[in-house]
N, C-alpha and C positions, 0 to 999 in steps of 0.2 A: 791395284790401281796406280797408273803412271802419270807424271807430270803432264799437264795439258799443254799441247803445242799451239800457242796462239800467235798469229802474225796478222797485223793490220796492213792492208793493201792500200786503201784510200779513203778519204773522207769527201763525201758528196753532198750537195745541197742544192735546193731550188732557190735561184735569185733572179729577180726580174723575169719570172715565167720561164727560166731556162735552168737545166741542170748544169751545175759546175762541179769541178773535181779537182782536189789536191792529192797527189800521189804521196805515199808513205814508203820510205826506203825499207827493204827487208831487214836490213841490219841497224842503220843509224840514220836518223833524220835530225837535222838541227834547224830550228826556226831562229833566224838572227835578224836583228834590226834594232834601232834605237828605242828607247823608252817611248811609250805611246804608240808605237807602230802596230799594236794589236797582236802581240805574240801569245799573250796569256788567253786571250778568247778561245782560240781553237784548242789550246792545251786543256782548258778547263772543261770544254764541251765535247772533247774527243770520244768519250764514251757515253755521251748524252743519248745517242741513238739506241743504245742497249737497254735503256731503261732506268737510268740514274734518277734518284729523287733528290739528292742534296748537291750542293755546288752552286756556284755563281754563273747563271746562264746570262750572258751579255746580250744587249739588244740586237746585236748583229746576228746571233743565233735565233732568237726569238722571231726576227724578221724573215727568216727563211720559212717558206711554206712547208717544207720537208727537210729532213736531214738523213743521210744514209751512211752507214759504215760498211765497208766490204773488208771481210777479214777470213782468215783460214783458221780452222781448228783441225789439227792434223792434216789429212789429205783433202779435206772437204772444205770448199769455198762457200762462205755464207754472206748474205747482206741483211742489215737490219735497218728498216726504214721507219722514222718516227715523224708524226706531225707536230704542229706547233701548238696544240691545244693544251699545253701544260701537263698537269698530273693526270688528267682524265683522258689523255691521248692513249693511242694504242701503238705498239711496235709490231711491224709485220716482218718476220723472219722468213728468208727464202733460201733453199738449198740450191746453189748455183752449179754444183758439180753433178747432182742427180736432180733435175728439175721435177717439181711436183706441186701439190697443193701447199700454199704458204701457211705458216703458223702465226696466227694473230693474237697478241697477248696485251691486256691492259697494263699501263704503267703502274696504275695503283687501282687494284681490284676492289670492288665493293664487299666482296666476301673473303674472310680469311682462308677458306678452303680453295679459292681460285688461285691458279698459277699466275703470277705476275711476269712482266718481261724479264725483271732481274732474276727471278727463279729460273726462267727458261735459259737464260744466258749462263747461269751457273750450272745448269744441267748439261749445257754443251761442254763446259769446261771440266765436268766430272767432279764438281765441288758440292758436297751434300748441304742441303739447306737445313742445318741443325739450329737448335734453340737452347739458350740457357737463361732461365727466369724470363724477364721481359725482352732480352736480347735475342734476336734472330739473325742468322747469316743473310746477306744480301750483297749486291754487287758494289753497293757504296762502301761497305766495310772491307770487302776484298780488294777494291781499288787502292786502298790505303797501304797494302804491303807491295804495291809496285809503282805507286804514284806519290810524287812529293809536290804539294800544291805551294804556289808562290805565297799565298797569305799565311801559311803555317811553316814553311821550310826553315825559317830563321827563328821561330818562336816556340813552337809546339812540337812534341815528339809524336811521329807517325800520324801526322794530320790531325792531331788533337783527339785521337780516339780516347774514350773513357777506359778506365782499367777493365771493366766487365766486357766492353766491346773488343778491346785489344786481346784479352785472354781467350775469349770465344774464337775470334777470327784466327789468331795464331795457332790455337790448339787444333782447330779443324784443318788448317793448311798444312801444318807439320805432322798431321796425321796422329796427333797426341789425344785427340778426341774423335772417335769415328761413330758409325751408326750403333754399333754394339754398346759402347760405352755411353752414348747418347740415350739409348733405350734404358740403360741401366739407371742413369742419372735421372731421367724422366720418371721411371718407376719409383725410384727412391723419393723423389720430390713429390710425386702424386700421393704416395702412401703417407709421407710426412705431413703434407698439407691435410689429408683427410684426417689423420690422427689429431692434428692440431685443431681443426674445426670441431671434431667431436669433443675433444677436451674442453674447448671453449664453451660449447654448448651445455656440457655437464656443469661447468663451473657457474654458467648464468642461471641454470636450473637450481643449483643448490644455493646459490646467493639469493635468488627470488624466494625460495622456500624458507631460508633463514629469516630474510627481512619480513616475511609474513608471519613468522612465528608458527610454522606448520609442525605438526607432531610427527613422530616416527610412523612408519608403515603399519605396524601392529597396532597403534593406538588409533590410527584413522580407521582401521577395519573394526575395531571395537565400538567406536563412536558411530560408524555406519550401521552396524547391527542394532545399536540401541536406538538410533534415529529411525530405523525401519520399523521397529516393533512400536515406537511411539506414534509414528505415522499411521500404522495399521490400527492402533486403539483409537486415534483421533478419527480416522476415516469411519470406523464402526460406530462411534458415538455420534459423528455427524449423520450417518445413515439413519440411525434411530430417531434422532431429534428431527431429521428432516421428514420422517415418516408422520411424527406427531404434527409437525408444522403443516404438512400436506393435508392431514385429516382437519385440522383447525382452518386451513385456508378454504377447504370445501365448504365447511359450515360458514365461514365468512362470506364466501360467494353466495349461499343461500339467504343469509341475512341481508346481504347487499342487494339481492334480487327482490326480497320481500320489501325492503325499504323503497326500491325503485317502483315496484308495483303500488305500494301505499301512496307514494308521492304522485303516481300518475292518477290514481283514484281520487285523491284530494284535489289535484288540479282540474279534474273533470267536474267534480262537485262544484268547485268554485266557478268554473265557467257556466254550469247549469244554474247556479245561484245568480251569478251576474245577469244571465238572460232572463230569469224569472223577475228580478228586480227591474229589468228593462220593461218587461211586459206590464208589471204593475204601474210603472211610470207612465207608459203608454196609455193603459186603462184609465189612469187618473186623469190624464190630458183629455181623453175622450169623454169622461164624466164631466169635466169642466166645460167642455164645448157643448154638451147636451144640457147642462144646467144653465149656461149663459143664453142658449137659444130659448129655454123655457122662460127665462127671466124677460127676454126680449119680447116674446109673444105675449106674456102676460102684461108688460108695460104698454105694448101697442094696443092691446085690447082695452085696457081701461083708459087710454088717451084718444080714442076715436071721436071725431068732430071737434077736435082743437088743432090749432096750429102746431105743426111739428118742430117749429123753430121757437115760437114764444109761449106755446102752450095755452094761448088765449082761445076762447070759443069762436069757431069759425061762423060767419054769417051764412044766411040761408041763401042757396044758389039755385038757379033754374035747373030743371031736370036736364040732364046731359051735360052740365058744366061740371068743372072739377071744383071741389069743395075749398081747395087751396087757392088756386090760380084763376079760377072762374073762367076757364077757357072750355071751349066746346069740344068735347070727344067725339071722334069719329065713331067710336063704338062706346057703348055704354060700358063703365067700368063696374064689374060686379064686386060687390062688397065681400070682403074675406069672411070666411066661415071661422070665426075665432074659437069657438068651441072645439071645433075639430082639430085646429092647430094646437090649441093647448094640450088637448088630449094626446096628440102625436108626440109633442115635446115631452109630456110627462111619461110616456112609454119609453122614449129614448133615454130619458134620465134614469128610469128604473133598470133598463138593460145594461146600462153603463155601470150602474151600482153592482148589479149582480156579477158583471165580468170582473170589476175590481176586486170584489170579495173572493171570487174564484181564484183569481191570480194571487191574492195575498195568502190564501191558504196553501196554494201550491208552493209560494215561495218559502213559507214556514216549514214545510215538508223538506224542500230541498236544503235549506239552512240546516235542518236537523241531520240530513245525510252528510253534509260538508263537515258539520262538527264531529260526527262519527269518524269521518275520513281522517280528520285532523288528528284525532286520538290514535287512530290505527297507525298513521305516520309517526307520530311522536314515540309510540311503542316500538315500531320498527327501527327508527333512528337510535333510540336508546339501546336496544339489543345489539345493533350493529357496532355502535361506538364501544359498548362493554366488551363485545367479543373481540374487536379490533385491539383494545388494550391488552386483552389476555394473549392475543396472538403475537404482539410486537416483541415480548421478551424472548419468545421461542425463535422469532426470525433473527434477532440479534445474536441469539445463541448459535444458530446455524451460521451466520456470517462469521462470527468469531471462530468458529471450528473450521470453516473454509479457509480463513485467513491463516490459521495456525497449520493446517494441512499444507497450503501453498508454501509457507515458510519452511516447513519440514521437507518439502519436495525440493526446494531450492537448495537447502542445506545438503540433502542427499545428492543432489546433481553436483555441487561442489566437492563433496566428499569422493564421489565417483571420479570426477576430473583429477582430483589429487591422487587418486589410486592409479588412474591411467597415466598421470606424469610420472609417478613413481615406478610404473612398469616401463615406461619409456626410458626413464633414467637408468633402470637395471639393464634394459636392453642396450642403451648407449654405452654403459659401462663394459658390458660384454663385447660390444663391437669395438670399443676403444682398445680393450686388451688384445683382440684379434689384429686390428691395426697396428698396435705396438709390436705385436711378434712379426706382422709382415714387414714393418718398418726396419725391424732388426735384421731380418733376412735380406731385405733389399740393400741395406746399408752394407751387410757383409758381402753380397755379391759386387756391389759397386766399388767397395774398398779393395776387394780381390783383383777386380778389373784394373783399378787405379794403380795397384802395386805391380801388377804385370807390366803396365806401360811406364812405370816410374824409371825403369832402367833406360828405356829409350829417351824418355824426357831429359834425364840427367845427361846422357850421352849427346843428344841433339843440341841442348842448350850450351853445353860445354864447348862443342864444335862451333856453334854459332857465334859464341863469345870470342873465340879465337879468330874466326873469320871476320868479325866486325873490327877487332883490334888490328888485324892485318890491313884492312881497307882503311881504317882510320889512321893508322901509322903512315900508310902510303900518302895521305893527305896532309896530316898534322904529325910529323915525326916525333914530337916531344910527348905524345900520350903513350903511357906504359901498361895501362890495365883497364880492362872492360869487364864488367860484371852485369849479368841478366838475372833478374829476379825469376825464379821458377814459377811463382803464383801469378804475376801480372805482367811479365816481360818488360818491366821498367828498367832503364839502363842506369848504371853507375859507372862514370869515367873518372879514373884515377881517384876514387873515393868520393866523388861528387854526383849527386843525381843529376838528371838532364836539366831540370829547372834551375840548378845552380850554376851550371857551366858558364853562362853568361846572360846578361839581360837579354839580348837579342843580337843575332849576327852570324859571323862565319863560323865559329865553333859549333853552334847548334845546327847550322846548315850542313856542316861536315859530318856530324853525327848521323843526321837523318839520311843522307846520301849513303854513307858507310853502311847503316843498318839495312837499307834496301838492297844495297849491292851484295851485302853478306847473305841475305835471304836468296838471292840469285845463285850465289856460290854453293850455298848449301843444297839448293834444288838440283844443281848439276851433280853433286856428290850422291845425293839420296833421290833416286828416281821416283819414289812414291810421294815425295813432298809435292804439294799441289799448288805451289807458287807458280803462276803463269810466267813465261819467259819474256817478260815485258817490263821496261822501265819508262815511265812518263814522268821526267823531272822538269819542272818549270822554274826557271832562274836559279840553277844549281850554284852560281857565284854570288848569291845574295850574301852580303855582310862582308864581301872581300873588295878591296880596292883594286885598281888596275896598276898600281905601282909598288915598288920594293918587294918586301916579303909576301904581301898579299898577292902580288901578281904571280909569284912563284907558286903559291899555294893554289891560286886559281887554275894554273896550268896543271898541276898534279890532280886537282879535283877533275878537271875535264879529261885528263888521261885516265883516270880510274873509270870514270862513267863511260867512256867509249870503249874501253877495253872489255866491258861486259858484252859488247856487240861483236867481238871477234876474239874469244878466248884461245889463242894459239891456233886459229884456223879451223877450230872444231865447229862447224856450222850447226850440228845437232844440239850442242851445248850452248850455242850463242843465245843472247837475249836481244831482242829487238829494243833499240834505245831511241827514244824520242825526247828532245830537249829543247830549251830555248835560251839563247844568250844575247847579249847586247852586241858584241863586236863579232865580225865575220870570222870565220874559222881560218887558221894559217893555211897556206896554199898546199902544204904538204899533206894535211888531213883530208882535203876534199876529194881525194881519190876513192876513199873507202866510205865517206859520208855523203849522203844526199842533203844538200843544203838549201833551205828556202829562205831566200832574202826578202824581208818584209820592210816596207816604208809606207810614208803616206801615199806614194804613187803606186805601191804594189802591196796593198793590203790582202789578207788572207782570204776574206769573203768577197770584198768588192771587186777585186782584180783576178780571181781564180779563172783558169782557163776552163772553157766549155767542155763538158764531157764528149768524148769521141762518139760518133754514131755507130 
């Protein structure tokens, strides 16, 4: 794999419903202008169209309906167009050399398995999307090795990448970590993670069993056998007692039915007796009526010829006149036949007396039946109660045996669960041992691959340190020594780490620029190094004044930066340089550098030329 040839041709965007364009020089482009002229805005957003997620995207960029980057990768021209919908936007890649169907990629896919715009861009550049732990290669990381952003250039090393991000990025781009080693690393970490997870699971099992005071496996099996025998004995005893209880409940059912029948017979006898008493009472009423009528007839018979009100003897009346009122009757009133009436009344009394006597005898018979039914009911109730009292202990015994059997079943279930856990534990221990052996094998293969690449690492980092020193001395002549940590690529300048060089300002700016220039130098020497031939340096003169020694240092800084765009006339080895400074370039430099002068009257976005038709 050879170094990717990346050249930016133009930055285009939609402004006020029209496409506008800013051309980028093939070798060197300098954006110059006073502070607040808007130089950093396009520098920060230059690669925004390719799918960047980090960075400060200024309102001028967000106000664009679309932004497009036209660039070359080797002989093929590409365009990447991104909408203004933030991270949910898509990037449309088009092959301008061999037109065909465009490639549309989400800036931030919803699924990890989907290719993002950043991944597609790295694919064009031939940079593998590798991963180390939680850190995954992306365009934001790769940008840090050819870009110095204004907010970090004078304060933080390599745009403030963390040690893990810096290590993965430079390992991949310097070809010290490739797909083969990445696969070996991933295999080792996967088996190591599996081993750790199994070991943690075993420790949790063991701790839980210890906290519960569980016995050893052989004791659990013995306890299980004993409980099984005990459960079988209890089940057999319960079955026998249940049979006795079933027979007793059958008898109890018979006694209950007899009691129910006796109670029904007694209730019927009581109803019959009540009806008999009612008939006797009715006969007594009828007898009373007959006797009253007889007494009335007898009284009327003896009082005839007397006033019915005062009982005095009535005077003699003329024939046809009433004996009481002495009025003339239309028809003569026939005198009642008192003997016949008395006889009839006496017959009614005798009949009523006979009826009452008959009902009385019937009531006595029914009362005798009711008394007998009551005795039968009392006997049935006594038998049922006595038998129920005999049945209750057997029922309690059956329930106690059922409860004991259920308890034993639960204990057996727990013992079975414990034995299964023990079996799982044994299986896990066997699996852990397999994972341990696999981890040892994976570690051996990984370490062998690391050792194989260690010589290249030592050689590359040694040469890179010398190149950084050369570039840094060309800017700051007083520097004598540069060391690069082989583990995390941190820099030590004359015995001081980057963070201790200065609080902020020129020295740190010089180190950042020198390191990026040295990476370009190394990539020219080692053609398989994947550092893109591009330098985007925003405000390389930050921390230096424009007078005295700082003015000379600034000049050397700019000389070093622009020299990367024309290394002794070798166009193939040249790096495209894009930078931003406050002051216009000296006249003698403008012949080889494309300069874009920015001001409040010529802002990068607001005053950009329209795209040619």
